[in-house]
VOROMI-809456 format. One line per field, with one value per residue (C-alpha): residue number from 1; chain; x, y, z. Coordinates in pm, whole numbers, plus 50000, padded with zeros to 5 digits. Example, Ala and Ser with C-alpha at 12.3 -4.5 7.8 and 13.67 -1.06 7.14 Angstrom:
# residues 2
seq	(1,2);
mol	(A,A);
X	(51230,51367);
Y	(49550,49894);
Z	(50780,50714);
***
This chain:
# residues 331
seq	(1,2,3,4,5,6,7,8,9,10,11,12,13,14,15,16,17,18,19,20,21,22,23,24,25,26,27,28,29,30,31,32,33,34,35,36,37,38,39,40,41,42,43,44,45,46,47,48,49,50,51,52,53,54,55,56,57,58,59,60,61,62,63,64,65,66,67,68,69,70,71,72,73,74,75,76,77,78,79,80,81,82,83,84,85,86,87,88,89,90,91,92,93,94,95,96,97,98,99,100,101,102,103,104,105,106,107,108,109,110,111,112,113,114,115,116,117,118,119,120,121,122,123,124,125,126,127,128,129,130,131,132,133,134,135,136,137,138,139,140,141,142,143,144,145,146,147,148,149,150,151,152,153,154,155,156,157,158,159,160,161,162,163,164,165,166,167,168,169,170,171,172,173,174,175,176,177,178,179,180,181,182,183,184,185,186,187,188,189,190,191,192,193,194,195,196,197,198,199,200,201,202,203,204,205,206,207,208,209,210,211,212,213,214,215,216,217,218,219,220,221,222,223,224,225,226,227,228,229,230,231,232,233,234,235,236,237,238,239,240,241,242,243,244,245,246,247,248,249,250,251,252,253,254,255,256,257,258,259,260,261,262,263,264,265,266,267,268,269,270,271,272,273,274,275,276,277,278,279,280,281,282,283,284,285,286,287,288,289,290,291,292,293,294,295,296,297,298,299,300,301,302,303,304,305,306,307,308,309,310,311,312,313,314,315,316,317,318,319,320,321,322,323,324,325,326,327,328,329,330,331);
mol	(A,A,A,A,A,A,A,A,A,A,A,A,A,A,A,A,A,A,A,A,A,A,A,A,A,A,A,A,A,A,A,A,A,A,A,A,A,A,A,A,A,A,A,A,A,A,A,A,A,A,A,A,A,A,A,A,A,A,A,A,A,A,A,A,A,A,A,A,A,A,A,A,A,A,A,A,A,A,A,A,A,A,A,A,A,A,A,A,A,A,A,A,A,A,A,A,A,A,A,A,A,A,A,A,A,A,A,A,A,A,A,A,A,A,A,A,A,A,A,A,A,A,A,A,A,A,A,A,A,A,A,A,A,A,A,A,A,A,A,A,A,A,A,A,A,A,A,A,A,A,A,A,A,A,A,A,A,A,A,A,A,A,A,A,A,A,A,A,A,A,A,A,A,A,A,A,A,A,A,A,A,A,A,A,A,A,A,A,A,A,A,A,A,A,A,A,A,A,A,A,A,A,A,A,A,A,A,A,A,A,A,A,A,A,A,A,A,A,A,A,A,A,A,A,A,A,A,A,A,A,A,A,A,A,A,A,A,A,A,A,A,A,A,A,A,A,A,A,A,A,A,A,A,A,A,A,A,A,A,A,A,A,A,A,A,A,A,A,A,A,A,A,A,A,A,A,A,A,A,A,A,A,A,A,A,A,A,A,A,A,A,A,A,A,A,A,A,A,A,A,A,A,A,A,A,A,A,A,A,A,A,A,A,A,A,A,A,A,A,A,A,A,A,A,A,A,A,A,A,A,A);
X	(71621,71786,71887,71985,72216,72368,72399,72581,72805,72891,72944,73221,73395,73428,73568,73806,73911,73941,74188,74390,74440,74482,74813,74913,74945,75126,75364,75644,75947,76095,76406,76622,76938,77183,77495,77318,77494,77348,77456,77670,77892,78009,78175,77874,77691,77312,77212,77429,77643,78001,78088,77764,77640,77932,77707,77961,78246,78597,78773,79055,78808,78579,78613,78920,79051,79114,78946,78602,78325,78081,77690,77567,77159,76921,76693,76354,76558,76712,76362,76221,76531,76475,76090,76169,76400,76167,76319,76114,76358,76686,76924,77083,77443,77688,78032,78089,78422,78148,77882,77744,77460,77270,77323,77234,76894,76829,76847,76668,76405,76362,76353,76087,75887,75924,75820,75504,75412,75441,75357,75286,75461,75795,76049,76370,76616,76888,77232,77580,77900,78079,78468,78614,79009,79112,79145,79505,79801,79714,79802,79597,79867,79673,79450,79499,79593,79531,79797,79584,79674,80040,79918,79742,79887,79557,79423,79072,78763,78419,78119,77773,77517,77190,76856,76944,76757,77038,77404,77691,78015,78391,78679,78859,78606,78601,78929,79027,79177,79014,79108,78777,78559,78752,78598,78466,78313,78114,77981,77827,77711,77514,77341,77252,77047,76869,77086,77194,77584,77741,78120,78166,78420,78590,78847,78928,79262,79394,79699,79915,79767,79487,79316,78987,78955,78818,79176,78999,78732,78902,78899,78547,78193,77854,77780,77483,77652,77912,77920,78025,77928,77995,77869,78150,78444,78467,78721,78627,78820,78755,78391,78510,78748,78514,78271,78526,78596,78256,78233,78538,78577,78198,78002,78248,78317,77945,77877,77587,77658,77453,77578,77506,77528,77576,77557,77794,77690,77726,77567,77260,77055,77204,77062,77379,77284,77019,76903,76553,76369,76094,75822,75500,75444,75644,75727,76085,75998,75950,76208,76462,76370,76391,76715,76846,76667,76833,76530,76681,76934,77192,77088,77110,76828,76547,76602,76627,76380,76523,76327,76327,76029,75912,76262,76311,76616,76788,76727,76963,76866,77058,77116,77191,77478,77528,77437,77472,77299,77526,77496,77395,77456,77298,76994);
Y	(68171,68407,68634,68339,68258,68634,68641,68264,68438,68741,68550,68315,68642,68820,68496,68488,68798,68757,68490,68670,68947,68755,68621,68946,69066,68771,68695,68913,69021,69040,69211,69064,69042,68758,68656,68776,68794,68778,68872,68528,68615,68951,69027,69134,68812,68735,68918,69233,69207,69161,68849,68828,68450,68291,68366,68646,68558,68561,68903,68750,68549,68801,69206,69426,69428,69749,69955,69845,69644,69487,69527,69206,69208,68920,68745,68974,69290,69189,69142,69449,69625,69465,69540,69919,69945,69765,69429,69128,68856,68756,68482,68422,68296,68318,68210,67804,67969,68159,67902,67543,67423,67513,67839,67723,67624,67966,68103,67893,67874,68264,68249,68020,68221,68508,68318,68226,68525,68765,68502,68656,68949,68851,68545,68403,68148,67990,67862,67912,68109,67763,67776,67538,67447,67501,67213,67430,67542,67875,68151,68362,68630,68845,68622,68754,68534,68217,67961,67645,67906,67880,67471,67429,67510,67521,67887,67935,67986,68117,67950,68041,67792,67882,67766,67460,67313,67156,67276,67175,67235,67289,67111,67202,67463,67783,67871,67969,67776,67475,67109,67015,67017,67069,67309,67047,66861,67143,67225,66857,66833,67197,67088,66754,66929,67136,67466,67719,67697,68005,68081,68402,68692,68487,68773,68916,69087,69404,69536,69279,69022,68808,68669,68467,68459,68125,67986,67656,67774,67622,67310,67270,67236,67214,67498,67715,68034,68286,68619,68860,69180,69179,69472,69515,69411,69573,69912,69916,69663,69335,69311,69365,69097,68869,68938,68838,68499,68381,68515,68348,68069,67964,68138,68148,67753,67684,67637,67711,67899,68218,68581,68644,68971,68987,69252,69033,69243,69172,69489,69546,69517,69686,69787,69849,69560,69307,69039,69065,68740,68654,68396,68285,68403,68507,68244,68059,67745,67958,68186,67863,67717,68020,68113,67770,67788,68141,68387,68597,68903,69113,69482,69805,69933,69738,69475,69299,68991,68813,68546,68415,68257,67987,68037,68233,68346,68066,67882,67739,67826,67729,67951,67869,67963,67911,67555,67438,67466,67558,67604,67969,68134,68184,68362);
Z	(82740,82515,82843,83035,82753,82724,83133,83129,82859,83102,83396,83177,82990,83363,83500,83207,83261,83631,83587,83310,83556,83831,83624,83527,83892,83993,83736,83684,83763,84164,84255,84550,84681,84660,84858,85182,85522,85881,86220,86205,86008,86180,86487,86677,86616,86494,86841,86769,87094,87047,87273,87397,87361,87123,86854,86673,86436,86533,86427,86292,86057,85958,85953,85988,86311,86493,86207,86196,86356,86140,86306,86209,86182,86198,85974,86063,86097,85725,85575,85688,85573,85247,85197,85308,85031,84757,84749,84712,84844,84997,84995,85319,85305,85576,85597,85716,85881,86084,86111,86250,86219,86492,86380,86012,86174,86328,86020,85840,86076,86092,85741,85727,85914,85721,85425,85607,85764,85446,85190,84893,84937,85028,85039,85158,85093,85341,85243,85298,85167,85202,85210,84986,84895,84559,84294,84225,84441,84549,84867,85073,85152,85365,85560,85898,86201,85952,85993,85834,85509,85550,85587,85275,84969,84800,84958,84977,84700,84801,84709,84732,84811,84798,84841,85060,85371,85561,85671,85430,85669,85602,85761,85939,86058,86190,86024,85640,85422,85504,85389,85236,85080,84773,84512,84251,84565,84705,84367,84358,84690,84643,84343,84511,84724,84499,84542,84341,84335,84233,84219,84426,84346,84096,84089,84402,84319,84505,84247,84242,84544,84452,84755,84821,84469,84282,84083,84044,83773,83458,83677,83784,83622,83670,83885,83798,83778,83858,84040,83786,84007,84395,84533,84852,84666,84369,84283,83937,83779,83953,83807,83465,83515,83700,83391,83128,83343,83282,82916,82813,83074,82996,82718,82458,82547,82509,82888,83062,83323,83425,83554,83944,84132,84498,84754,84976,85282,85625,85782,85640,85288,84943,84651,84500,84291,84261,84090,83888,83922,83702,83833,83798,84154,84459,84687,84812,84591,84243,84375,84364,84050,83844,84000,83905,83528,83416,83465,83591,83502,83687,83747,83937,83696,83530,83344,82996,82902,82623,82431,82055,81984,82207,82415,82730,82902,83052,82719,82423,82096,81771,81478,81135,80933,80611,80573,80924,81246,81530,81907,81972,82309,82631,82623);
***
């Protein structure tokens, strides 16, 4: 009888160790790339062949005419490239001025296939980079061939709509500086679809010229976060300005808005920056939840895990100052 109890105890102990080990293996930090474009946002299209099948984006809408032709890639290619570079996930956000609902569904279906075939080892989200009309007057002085930018005095801002399962359109389509949606309406729509709404490259200045920035920053509320690090646009000052916009216009005002990095890569997958995300296990659903709840850091070299007591990254903490309890910063 004693031997039976001994063996039972050993079996229970082994089971507990096995469960703890499984959690340790599954739960952890997973790095990936936000603001990833497919070939639908390039001149060569999703199939990589310029002018082949109407899946390309006009060089007057995207790219640098006469100087460089962006070589677009599809979801399976980009997924494998991400895996080869040690990334665990991607979030696809093609330009709405390049994308229609059918093309969005192509990306979504390919992403769903990758989520199924690579379950537990890789995850991807679908979305769009939504062009919105600013809430305040703005101009886009260097948009090639974009006559609509002269007609619309409210310019254009870019809003990342990550982790949505249905297409969000701009009107008119296939143009810069659309009339709708307005910036706040765009944020509201992304949030209503349970997506992650990110104000992309809020400061895109080149010298004294600002274009495709986000002039509406102080006139909108409710975004998930702000892109403070853009891998394509930075020239040493724009990311610094974007970081300042986040800290001064959000954090120091007690507004909950998270910091994101985005590669803004159109031709391949880049690790110039990435987002480290903490998840119980790797899946598209867990990725969406973690990005929305602030369980992540923007990085290019590891991560910083901040916690105070039972509060973790993404939570609001309260601190004592004299005899008063005051709202603290975001973790």
